[in-house]
DSSP file (Angstrom, degrees, kcal/mol; ACC not computed):
  #  RESIDUE AA STRUCTURE BP1 BP2  ACC     N-H-->O    O-->H-N    N-H-->O    O-->H-N    TCO  KAPPA ALPHA  PHI   PSI    X-CA   Y-CA   Z-CA
    1    1 A M              0   0    0      0, 0.0    54,-0.6     0, 0.0     3,-0.0   0.000 360.0 360.0 360.0 129.1  -47.0  -19.3   16.1
    2    2 A G        -     0   0    0     52,-0.1     2,-0.9     1,-0.1    53,-0.1   0.056 360.0 -54.4 -90.3-155.9  -49.1  -22.3   17.1
    3    3 A H        +     0   0    0     51,-0.1     2,-0.3    49,-0.1    51,-0.2  -0.792  68.6 169.6 -89.4 108.0  -51.5  -22.8   20.0
    4    4 A E  E     -A   53   0A   0     49,-1.2    49,-3.2    -2,-0.9     2,-0.4  -0.923  35.7-118.5-122.7 145.4  -49.4  -22.0   23.1
    5    5 A K  E     -A   52   0A   0     -2,-0.3     2,-0.3    47,-0.2    47,-0.2  -0.690  40.0-179.9 -81.5 132.0  -50.4  -21.5   26.8
    6    6 A H  E     -A   51   0A   0     45,-3.4    45,-2.2    -2,-0.4     2,-0.4  -0.875  25.1-136.7-129.2 160.5  -49.6  -18.1   28.1
    7    7 A F  E     +A   50   0A   0     -2,-0.3     2,-0.3    43,-0.2    43,-0.2  -0.901  39.8 142.6-110.6 147.4  -49.9  -16.1   31.3
    8    8 A G  E     -A   49   0A   0     41,-2.4    41,-2.7    -2,-0.4     2,-0.4  -0.954  42.6-104.8-166.2-174.8  -51.1  -12.5   31.2
    9    9 A T  E     -AB  48  23A   0     14,-2.4    14,-2.8    -2,-0.3     2,-0.6  -0.976  36.5-109.5-128.3 138.9  -53.1   -9.6   32.6
   10   10 A I  E     - B   0  22A   0     37,-2.5    36,-3.1    -2,-0.4    12,-0.3  -0.577  30.3-172.4 -66.9 115.4  -56.4   -8.2   31.5
   11   11 A K  E     -     0   0A   0     10,-2.4     2,-0.3    -2,-0.6    -1,-0.2   0.917  66.3 -28.7 -76.6 -46.5  -55.4   -4.8   30.1
   12   12 A W  E     - B   0  21A   0      9,-1.3     9,-2.2    -3,-0.1    -1,-0.4  -0.961  55.0-162.2-163.7 157.3  -59.0   -3.7   29.6
   13   13 A F  E     - B   0  20A   0     -2,-0.3     2,-0.6     7,-0.2     7,-0.2  -0.977  11.9-146.4-146.5 133.1  -62.4   -5.2   28.9
   14   14 A S  E  >> - B   0  19A   0      5,-2.6     4,-2.4    -2,-0.3     5,-0.7  -0.890   4.8-167.1-102.9 114.3  -65.6   -3.5   27.6
   15   15 A N  T  45S+     0   0    0     -2,-0.6    88,-0.8     1,-0.2    -1,-0.2   0.873  91.1  53.6 -63.6 -36.5  -68.8   -4.9   28.9
   16   16 A E  T  45S+     0   0    0      1,-0.2    -1,-0.2    86,-0.1    -2,-0.0   0.901 119.7  30.3 -66.5 -42.2  -70.7   -3.0   26.3
   17   17 A K  T  45S-     0   0    0      2,-0.2    -2,-0.2    85,-0.1    -1,-0.2   0.689  99.4-132.2 -94.1 -20.0  -68.8   -4.4   23.3
   18   18 A G  T  <5S+     0   0    0     -4,-2.4    16,-2.7     1,-0.3     2,-0.3   0.701  70.5  88.1  79.0  19.7  -67.9   -7.8   24.8
   19   19 A Y  E   < +BC  14  33A   0     -5,-0.7    -5,-2.6    14,-0.2    -1,-0.3  -0.937  42.4 158.2-142.9 169.1  -64.2   -7.8   24.0
   20   20 A G  E     -BC  13  32A   0     12,-2.2    12,-2.1    -2,-0.3     2,-0.4  -0.897  33.5 -88.7-165.6-166.9  -60.9   -6.7   25.4
   21   21 A L  E     -BC  12  31A   0     -9,-2.2   -10,-2.4    -2,-0.3    -9,-1.3  -0.960  19.2-158.9-127.9 143.7  -57.1   -7.0   25.5
   22   22 A I  E     -BC  10  30A   0      8,-2.4     8,-2.9    -2,-0.4     2,-0.5  -0.967  11.1-152.6-116.4 136.3  -54.7   -9.2   27.4
   23   23 A T  E     -BC   9  29A   0    -14,-2.8   -14,-2.4    -2,-0.4     6,-0.2  -0.939   8.6-152.6-110.1 130.3  -51.1   -8.3   27.8
   24   24 A D    >   -     0   0    0      4,-2.1     3,-2.2    -2,-0.5   -16,-0.2  -0.424  38.4 -92.0 -91.6 174.0  -48.5  -11.0   28.3
   25   25 A P  T 3  S+     0   0    0      0, 0.0   -17,-0.1     0, 0.0    -1,-0.1   0.729 127.0  58.1 -60.2 -21.6  -45.1  -10.6   30.2
   26   26 A Q  T 3  S-     0   0    0      2,-0.1     3,-0.1     1,-0.0    -3,-0.0   0.267 119.4-111.0 -89.9  12.4  -43.4   -9.7   26.9
   27   27 A N    <   +     0   0    0     -3,-2.2     2,-0.4     1,-0.2    -4,-0.0   0.754  68.5 146.9  63.0  28.4  -45.9   -6.8   26.4
   28   28 A C        -     0   0    0     -4,-0.1    -4,-2.1     2,-0.0     2,-0.4  -0.800  42.2-136.7 -90.0 136.2  -47.7   -8.5   23.5
   29   29 A D  E     -C   23   0A   0     -2,-0.4     2,-0.5    -6,-0.2    31,-0.3  -0.801  15.4-165.0 -98.1 134.5  -51.4   -7.7   23.3
   30   30 A Y  E     -C   22   0A   0     -8,-2.9    -8,-2.4    -2,-0.4    31,-0.3  -0.978  13.9-139.6-118.8 124.7  -53.9  -10.4   22.5
   31   31 A R  E     +Cd  21  61A   0     29,-1.9    31,-2.6    -2,-0.5     2,-0.3  -0.577  27.7 179.3 -78.8 144.2  -57.5   -9.5   21.5
   32   32 A F  E     -C   20   0A   0    -12,-2.1   -12,-2.2    -2,-0.2     2,-0.3  -0.986  22.1-139.1-146.3 158.8  -60.3  -11.7   23.0
   33   33 A D  E >   -C   19   0A   0     29,-0.4     3,-2.3    -2,-0.3     4,-0.3  -0.809  32.1-113.0-112.3 153.8  -64.0  -12.0   23.0
   34   34 A V  G >  S+     0   0    0    -16,-2.7     3,-1.5    -2,-0.3   -15,-0.1   0.800 116.3  64.5 -57.7 -29.2  -66.2  -12.7   26.1
   35   35 A R  G 3  S+     0   0    0    -17,-0.3    -1,-0.3     1,-0.3    29,-0.1   0.674  92.8  63.5 -68.3 -16.0  -67.1  -16.1   24.5
   36   36 A D  G <  S+     0   0    0     -3,-2.3    29,-2.6    27,-0.1     2,-0.4   0.529  81.4  99.2 -84.7  -6.1  -63.4  -17.1   24.8
   37   37 A V  B <  S-f   65   0B   0     -3,-1.5     2,-0.4    -4,-0.3    29,-0.2  -0.689  70.7-137.0 -86.5 129.5  -63.6  -16.9   28.6
   38   38 A I        +     0   0    0     27,-3.3    29,-0.4    -2,-0.4     3,-0.2  -0.713  69.0  16.2 -84.8 132.3  -64.0  -20.2   30.4
   39   39 A G  S    S-     0   0    0     -2,-0.4    42,-0.1     1,-0.2    43,-0.1  -0.485  99.6 -69.3 100.0-173.2  -66.5  -20.1   33.3
   40   40 A A  S    S+     0   0    0     41,-0.3     2,-0.2    -2,-0.2    -1,-0.2   0.506  91.0 104.4-101.2  -6.7  -69.2  -17.7   34.2
   41   41 A R        -     0   0    0     -3,-0.2    26,-0.1    26,-0.0    -4,-0.0  -0.488  63.4-135.2 -81.8 147.2  -67.1  -14.6   35.3
   42   42 A I        -     0   0    0     -2,-0.2    -2,-0.1     1,-0.0   -27,-0.0  -0.867  33.1-115.2 -94.4 129.9  -66.7  -11.5   33.3
   43   43 A P        -     0   0    0      0, 0.0     2,-0.3     0, 0.0    -1,-0.0  -0.300  27.6-155.8 -69.0 150.6  -63.0  -10.4   33.3
   44   44 A K    >   -     0   0    0    -32,-0.1     3,-1.9     1,-0.0   -34,-0.3  -0.907  32.7 -84.0-122.8 153.0  -62.0   -7.1   34.9
   45   45 A S  T 3  S+     0   0    0     -2,-0.3   -34,-0.2     1,-0.2     3,-0.1  -0.256 113.2  23.0 -55.1 136.3  -58.9   -5.0   34.2
   46   46 A G  T 3  S+     0   0    0    -36,-3.1    -1,-0.2     1,-0.3     2,-0.2   0.287  86.7 134.9  91.5  -9.9  -55.8   -6.1   36.1
   47   47 A E    <   -     0   0    0     -3,-1.9   -37,-2.5   -37,-0.1     2,-0.3  -0.477  55.9-121.5 -75.5 144.6  -56.9   -9.7   36.7
   48   48 A Q  E     +A    9   0A   0    -39,-0.2    20,-3.1    -2,-0.2    21,-0.5  -0.662  38.5 175.5 -84.3 138.2  -54.4  -12.5   36.0
   49   49 A V  E     -AE   8  67A   0    -41,-2.7   -41,-2.4    -2,-0.3     2,-0.4  -0.937  28.8-141.8-138.8 160.0  -55.3  -15.0   33.4
   50   50 A T  E     +AE   7  66A   0     16,-2.2    16,-3.0    -2,-0.3     2,-0.3  -0.947  35.4 161.7-115.3 147.3  -54.0  -18.1   31.5
   51   51 A F  E     -A    6   0A   0    -45,-2.2   -45,-3.4    -2,-0.4     2,-0.6  -0.978  42.7-104.3-158.5 165.6  -54.9  -18.4   27.9
   52   52 A E  E     -AE   5  63A   0     11,-3.0    11,-1.8    -2,-0.3     2,-0.4  -0.891  36.6-142.0 -98.9 120.7  -54.1  -20.1   24.6
   53   53 A G  E     -AE   4  62A   0    -49,-3.2   -49,-1.2    -2,-0.6     2,-0.4  -0.680  20.9-177.0 -87.4 134.8  -52.4  -17.7   22.2
   54   54 A V  E     - E   0  61A   0      7,-2.9     7,-2.9    -2,-0.4     2,-0.6  -0.992  19.0-145.5-132.6 137.4  -53.3  -17.9   18.5
   55   55 A S  E     + E   0  60A   0    -54,-0.6     5,-0.2    -2,-0.4     2,-0.2  -0.908  35.6 156.3-103.1 124.4  -52.0  -16.0   15.5
   56   56 A G  E >   - E   0  59A   0      3,-2.5     3,-1.4    -2,-0.6    -2,-0.0  -0.581  58.2 -73.0-132.2-166.6  -54.6  -15.2   12.9
   57   57 A E  T 3  S+     0   0    0      1,-0.3     3,-0.1    -2,-0.2    -2,-0.0   0.830 129.7  46.4 -62.6 -33.8  -55.5  -12.9   10.0
   58   58 A K  T 3  S-     0   0    0      1,-0.3     2,-0.3     0, 0.0    -1,-0.3   0.270 120.8-103.8 -94.3  11.4  -56.3  -10.1   12.4
   59   59 A G  E <  S- E   0  56A   0     -3,-1.4    -3,-2.5   -29,-0.0    -1,-0.3  -0.723  73.3  -2.4 104.5-155.4  -53.2  -10.5   14.6
   60   60 A L  E     + E   0  55A   0    -31,-0.3   -29,-1.9    -2,-0.3     2,-0.3  -0.544  64.7 174.6 -79.2 136.0  -52.8  -12.1   18.0
   61   61 A S  E     -dE  31  54A   0     -7,-2.9    -7,-2.9    -2,-0.3     2,-0.4  -0.950  20.0-137.3-137.2 160.5  -55.9  -13.4   19.7
   62   62 A A  E     + E   0  53A   0    -31,-2.6   -29,-0.4    -2,-0.3     2,-0.3  -0.896  22.6 168.5-118.2 146.0  -56.6  -15.3   22.9
   63   63 A R  E     + E   0  52A   0    -11,-1.8   -11,-3.0    -2,-0.4     3,-0.1  -0.937  57.4  40.9-146.7 171.7  -59.0  -18.1   23.6
   64   64 A D  E    S-     0   0A   0     -2,-0.3     2,-0.4   -28,-0.3   -27,-0.2   0.938  77.5-174.7  51.6  51.4  -59.6  -20.7   26.3
   65   65 A I  E     -f   37   0A   0    -29,-2.6   -27,-3.3   -14,-0.2     2,-0.5  -0.635  12.3-168.1 -83.6 127.9  -59.1  -17.9   28.9
   66   66 A E  E     - E   0  50A   0    -16,-3.0   -16,-2.2    -2,-0.4     2,-0.4  -0.975  18.5-134.0-117.7 127.2  -59.1  -18.9   32.5
   67   67 A I  E     - E   0  49A   0     -2,-0.5   -18,-0.2   -29,-0.4   -26,-0.0  -0.669   9.7-149.5 -80.7 127.6  -59.2  -16.2   35.2
   68   68 A A  S    S+     0   0    0    -20,-3.1     2,-1.1    -2,-0.4    -1,-0.1   0.905  89.7  57.9 -67.5 -43.0  -56.7  -17.0   37.9
   69   69 A Q  S    S-     0   0    0    -21,-0.5    -1,-0.2     1,-0.1    -2,-0.0  -0.763  71.8-178.7 -88.6  98.6  -58.7  -15.3   40.8
   70   70 A A        +     0   0    0     -2,-1.1     2,-0.4     7,-0.1     7,-0.1   0.006  47.1  86.5 -94.1  29.7  -61.8  -17.4   40.5
   71   71 A T        -     0   0    0      5,-0.2     2,-0.3     6,-0.1     5,-0.2  -0.952  52.1-165.1-127.5 151.1  -63.9  -15.8   43.2
   72   72 A T  B >   -G   75   0C   0      3,-0.7     3,-2.4    -2,-0.4     2,-0.1  -0.792  50.7 -61.8-121.5 170.2  -66.1  -12.8   43.4
   73   73 A A  T 3  S-     0   0    0     -2,-0.3     3,-0.1     1,-0.3    -1,-0.0  -0.304 122.8  -2.6 -56.5 120.1  -67.4  -10.9   46.4
   74   74 A G  T 3  S+     0   0    0      1,-0.2     2,-0.4    -2,-0.1    -1,-0.3   0.482 118.9  91.3  79.8   2.6  -69.6  -13.3   48.4
   75   75 A Q  B <   -G   72   0C   0     -3,-2.4    -3,-0.7     8,-0.0     2,-0.4  -0.954  62.3-144.7-131.5 149.0  -69.2  -16.2   46.0
   76   76 A T        -     0   0    0     -2,-0.4     8,-0.9     8,-0.2     2,-0.2  -0.931  21.4-168.4-111.9 139.9  -66.8  -19.0   45.7
   77   77 A G        -     0   0    0     -2,-0.4     2,-0.3     6,-0.2     6,-0.2  -0.639   7.0-165.7-118.7 175.8  -65.7  -20.3   42.3
   78   78 A S    >   -     0   0    0      4,-0.5     3,-1.8    -2,-0.2    -2,-0.0  -0.920  43.3 -90.9-151.5 174.6  -63.9  -23.2   40.9
   79   79 A K  T 3  S+     0   0    0     -2,-0.3   -12,-0.0     1,-0.3    -2,-0.0   0.711 119.0  66.2 -67.1 -19.0  -62.3  -24.3   37.6
   80   80 A D  T 3  S-     0   0    0      2,-0.1    -1,-0.3     1,-0.1   -41,-0.1   0.483 112.8-116.4 -81.6   0.0  -65.5  -25.9   36.5
   81   81 A G  S <  S+     0   0    0     -3,-1.8   -41,-0.3     1,-0.3     2,-0.3   0.536  70.0 135.2  82.2   6.3  -67.1  -22.4   36.3
   82   82 A K        -     0   0    0     11,-0.1    -4,-0.5   -43,-0.1     2,-0.3  -0.650  33.7-166.7 -92.7 148.2  -69.7  -23.1   39.0
   83   83 A L  E     -H   92   0D   0      9,-3.1     9,-3.0    -2,-0.3     2,-0.7  -0.841  27.2-111.3-124.2 161.6  -70.5  -20.7   41.9
   84   84 A D  E     -H   91   0D   0     -8,-0.9     2,-0.2    -2,-0.3     7,-0.2  -0.875  36.4-129.1 -92.1 119.2  -72.4  -21.0   45.2
   85   85 A C     >  -     0   0    0      5,-2.6     4,-1.4    -2,-0.7    30,-0.0  -0.507   7.0-145.3 -69.0 132.5  -75.5  -19.0   44.9
   86   86 A W  T  4 S+     0   0    0     -2,-0.2    -1,-0.2     2,-0.1    29,-0.0   0.734  94.8  44.0 -70.0 -22.3  -75.8  -16.6   47.9
   87   87 A S  T  4 S+     0   0    0      3,-0.1    -1,-0.1     1,-0.1    -2,-0.0   0.921 129.3  16.7 -91.3 -51.4  -79.6  -17.0   47.9
   88   88 A C  T  4 S-     0   0    0      2,-0.1    -2,-0.1    25,-0.0    -1,-0.1   0.465  90.5-130.9-105.6  -1.5  -80.4  -20.7   47.4
   89   89 A N     <  +     0   0    0     -4,-1.4     2,-0.2     1,-0.2    -3,-0.1   0.718  57.3 143.7  59.0  25.4  -76.9  -22.1   48.3
   90   90 A S        -     0   0    0      1,-0.0    -5,-2.6    -5,-0.0     2,-0.7  -0.644  58.9-115.6 -91.3 152.0  -77.0  -24.2   45.1
   91   91 A R  E     +H   84   0D   0     -2,-0.2     2,-0.3    -7,-0.2    -7,-0.2  -0.800  56.1 163.0 -83.6 116.7  -73.8  -25.0   43.0
   92   92 A I  E     -H   83   0D   0     -9,-3.0    -9,-3.1    -2,-0.7    16,-0.0  -0.879  49.7-127.9-136.8 162.0  -74.7  -23.3   39.7
   93   93 A V        -     0   0    0     -2,-0.3   -11,-0.1   -11,-0.2    14,-0.1  -0.969  45.5-127.3-105.0 111.7  -73.4  -22.0   36.5
   94   94 A P        -     0   0    0      0, 0.0     2,-0.4     0, 0.0    14,-0.2  -0.170  14.1-129.0 -61.3 152.4  -74.8  -18.4   36.3
   95   95 A R  E     -I  107   0E   0     12,-2.8    12,-2.5     2,-0.0     2,-0.5  -0.870  15.0-132.2-101.4 133.9  -76.7  -17.3   33.3
   96   96 A L  E     -I  106   0E   0     -2,-0.4     2,-0.6    10,-0.2    10,-0.2  -0.757  17.0-148.2 -85.8 128.0  -75.8  -14.0   31.6
   97   97 A I  E     -I  105   0E   0      8,-3.5     7,-3.2    -2,-0.5     8,-1.2  -0.870  12.0-161.2 -99.5 121.7  -78.8  -11.8   31.0
   98   98 A I  E     -I  103   0E   0     -2,-0.6     2,-0.4     5,-0.2     5,-0.2  -0.896   8.6-176.0-108.7 129.5  -78.4   -9.7   27.9
   99   99 A Y  E >  S-I  102   0E   0      3,-2.5     3,-1.5    -2,-0.5    -2,-0.0  -0.990  71.2 -13.1-128.5 124.0  -80.6   -6.6   27.3
  100  100 A R  T 3  S-     0   0    0     -2,-0.4    -1,-0.1     1,-0.3     3,-0.1   0.867 129.0 -53.0  53.2  42.0  -80.4   -4.5   24.2
  101  101 A G  T 3  S+     0   0    0      1,-0.2     2,-0.3    -3,-0.0    -1,-0.3   0.502 118.4 102.6  78.5   5.2  -77.2   -6.3   23.1
  102  102 A M  E <  S-I   99   0E   0     -3,-1.5    -3,-2.5   -84,-0.0     2,-0.5  -0.919  81.1-106.6-121.1 147.5  -75.3   -5.6   26.3
  103  103 A I  E     +I   98   0E   0    -88,-0.8    -5,-0.2    -2,-0.3     3,-0.1  -0.600  40.8 176.3 -68.5 119.7  -74.5   -7.9   29.2
  104  104 A S  E     -     0   0E   0     -7,-3.2    14,-2.5    -2,-0.5    15,-0.8   0.906  51.8 -38.0 -95.1 -53.2  -76.9   -6.6   31.9
  105  105 A Y  E     -IJ  97 117E   0     -8,-1.2    -8,-3.5    12,-0.2     2,-0.4  -0.977  50.2-109.4-163.2 168.3  -76.3   -9.0   34.8
  106  106 A S  E     -IJ  96 116E   0     10,-2.3     9,-3.2    -2,-0.3    10,-1.0  -0.879  35.8-169.6-107.9 146.2  -75.7  -12.7   35.8
  107  107 A A  E     -IJ  95 114E   0    -12,-2.5   -12,-2.8    -2,-0.4     7,-0.2  -0.944  29.0-105.8-136.8 153.6  -78.5  -14.6   37.5
  108  108 A C     >  -     0   0    0      5,-2.2     4,-1.6    -2,-0.3   -16,-0.0  -0.641  24.3-146.6 -74.4 129.2  -79.0  -18.0   39.3
  109  109 A P  T  4 S+     0   0    0      0, 0.0    -1,-0.1     0, 0.0   -17,-0.0   0.638  94.8  47.3 -74.0 -11.3  -80.8  -20.4   37.0
  110  110 A I  T  4 S+     0   0    0      3,-0.1    -2,-0.0   -20,-0.1   -18,-0.0   0.902 130.8  11.8 -93.2 -51.5  -82.6  -22.0   40.0
  111  111 A C  T  4 S-     0   0    0      2,-0.1    -1,-0.0     0, 0.0     0, 0.0   0.486  91.3-127.8-109.3  -4.5  -83.8  -19.0   42.1
  112  112 A A     <  +     0   0    0     -4,-1.6     2,-0.1     1,-0.2     3,-0.0   0.635  50.8 157.7  67.2  17.7  -83.3  -16.1   39.6
  113  113 A S        -     0   0    0      1,-0.1    -5,-2.2    -6,-0.1     2,-0.4  -0.477  48.7-111.0 -71.0 143.2  -81.3  -14.0   42.1
  114  114 A M  E     +J  107   0E   0     -7,-0.2    -7,-0.3     1,-0.2     3,-0.1  -0.625  35.8 179.4 -74.8 127.7  -79.0  -11.4   40.6
  115  115 A L  E     +     0   0E   0     -9,-3.2     2,-0.4    -2,-0.4    -8,-0.2   0.851  66.7   5.6 -97.5 -44.8  -75.4  -12.4   41.2
  116  116 A E  E     -J  106   0E   0    -10,-1.0   -10,-2.3   -44,-0.0     2,-0.5  -0.986  65.6-142.9-145.7 132.5  -73.5   -9.6   39.6
  117  117 A D  E     +J  105   0E   0     -2,-0.4   -12,-0.2   -12,-0.2   -13,-0.1  -0.842  19.8 172.8 -99.4 122.9  -74.7   -6.4   38.0
  118  118 A F        +     0   0    0    -14,-2.5   -13,-0.2    -2,-0.5    -1,-0.1   0.384  52.8  98.1-106.5   0.7  -72.9   -5.2   34.9
  119  119 A D    >   -     0   0    0    -15,-0.8     3,-1.1     1,-0.1     4,-0.4  -0.806  51.7-169.5 -95.5 106.9  -75.2   -2.3   34.1
  120  120 A P  T 3  S+     0   0    0      0, 0.0     4,-0.3     0, 0.0    -1,-0.1   0.657  85.4  51.5 -70.5 -13.5  -73.8    0.9   35.4
  121  121 A Y  T 3> S+     0   0    0      1,-0.1     4,-2.5     2,-0.1     5,-0.2   0.464  79.0  95.1-102.3  -2.4  -77.0    2.8   34.7
  122  122 A R  H <> S+     0   0    0     -3,-1.1     4,-2.0     1,-0.2    -1,-0.1   0.909  88.4  45.3 -57.8 -46.1  -79.5    0.5   36.5
  123  123 A K  H  > S+     0   0    0     -4,-0.4     4,-2.3     1,-0.2    -1,-0.2   0.898 111.7  52.5 -65.8 -40.2  -79.5    2.5   39.8
  124  124 A K  H  > S+     0   0    0     -4,-0.3     4,-2.0     1,-0.2    -1,-0.2   0.915 109.5  49.1 -62.3 -42.5  -79.8    5.8   38.0
  125  125 A R  H  X S+     0   0    0     -4,-2.5     4,-2.3     1,-0.2    -1,-0.2   0.890 109.6  52.4 -64.1 -38.4  -82.8    4.5   36.1
  126  126 A A  H  X S+     0   0    0     -4,-2.0     4,-2.5     1,-0.2    -2,-0.2   0.909 109.2  49.3 -64.0 -41.9  -84.4    3.3   39.3
  127  127 A Y  H  X S+     0   0    0     -4,-2.3     4,-2.4     2,-0.2    -1,-0.2   0.874 109.9  51.6 -65.5 -36.5  -83.9    6.7   40.9
  128  128 A V  H  X S+     0   0    0     -4,-2.0     4,-2.3     2,-0.2    -2,-0.2   0.929 110.9  47.6 -64.7 -45.0  -85.5    8.4   37.9
  129  129 A V  H  X S+     0   0    0     -4,-2.3     4,-2.5     2,-0.2    -2,-0.2   0.920 112.7  48.6 -62.9 -44.3  -88.6    6.2   38.1
  130  130 A I  H  X S+     0   0    0     -4,-2.5     4,-2.6     1,-0.2    -1,-0.2   0.905 110.7  51.9 -62.5 -41.0  -88.9    6.7   41.8
  131  131 A G  H  X S+     0   0    0     -4,-2.4     4,-2.2     2,-0.2    -1,-0.2   0.897 110.0  48.3 -62.1 -41.0  -88.6   10.5   41.3
  132  132 A I  H  X S+     0   0    0     -4,-2.3     4,-2.5     2,-0.2     5,-0.2   0.926 111.5  49.8 -64.9 -44.5  -91.4   10.4   38.6
  133  133 A I  H  X S+     0   0    0     -4,-2.5     4,-2.6     1,-0.2    -2,-0.2   0.918 112.2  47.7 -61.0 -44.2  -93.7    8.4   40.9
  134  134 A L  H  X S+     0   0    0     -4,-2.6     4,-2.5     2,-0.2    -1,-0.2   0.884 111.2  51.2 -65.4 -38.1  -93.1   10.8   43.8
  135  135 A S  H  X S+     0   0    0     -4,-2.2     4,-2.2     2,-0.2    -2,-0.2   0.921 112.3  45.8 -64.4 -43.7  -93.8   13.8   41.5
  136  136 A V  H  X S+     0   0    0     -4,-2.5     4,-2.4     2,-0.2    -2,-0.2   0.915 113.1  50.0 -65.2 -42.8  -97.0   12.3   40.2
  137  137 A A  H  X S+     0   0    0     -4,-2.6     4,-2.2     1,-0.2    -2,-0.2   0.911 111.4  49.0 -63.0 -41.8  -98.1   11.3   43.8
  138  138 A T  H  X S+     0   0    0     -4,-2.5     4,-1.9     2,-0.2    -1,-0.2   0.905 110.6  50.7 -62.8 -42.4  -97.3   14.9   45.0
  139  139 A F  H  X S+     0   0    0     -4,-2.2     4,-1.5     1,-0.2    -2,-0.2   0.896 110.6  49.2 -62.9 -41.3  -99.3   16.4   42.1
  140  140 A I  H  < S+     0   0    0     -4,-2.4    -1,-0.2     1,-0.2    -2,-0.2   0.904 110.1  50.6 -65.7 -40.8 -102.3   14.2   42.9
  141  141 A L  H  < S+     0   0    0     -4,-2.2    -1,-0.2     1,-0.2    -2,-0.2   0.847 107.1  54.7 -66.2 -33.1 -102.2   15.1   46.6
  142  142 A I  H  <        0   0    0     -4,-1.9    -1,-0.2     1,-0.3    -2,-0.2   0.871 360.0 360.0 -67.7 -36.6 -102.1   18.8   45.7
  143  143 A L     <        0   0    0     -4,-1.5    -1,-0.3    -5,-0.1    -2,-0.2   0.500 360.0 360.0 -71.8 360.0 -105.3   18.5   43.6
């Protein structure tokens, strides 16, 4: 099998590990890495994509993956991978912020606004910190 253009659906994608599977209409699974995705969006399960199928030593893999639905909530996208920042209204290519080896969030390179949060534990950590601060403040007031 050479390099062929295929249509498919994201079967699953792991933000933590940075890879996933695409299933084509013939139910063949293609492994892909986040670096194989064109543009700034992170794929989500169920999204339609076009990709180049490659057969290698580890089986079928996908590269040059383009997500068919190129918009996210509150943002407009295009084939060039640029988005309109909700904060500064600039046309930008978002930067992926990686923390401890995991994709944490995407940010505007101009105004540094968070565009999309990929960290499911960020809110929980914030609530824990606020709880600790309130406990310490309460303890100080009691003294």
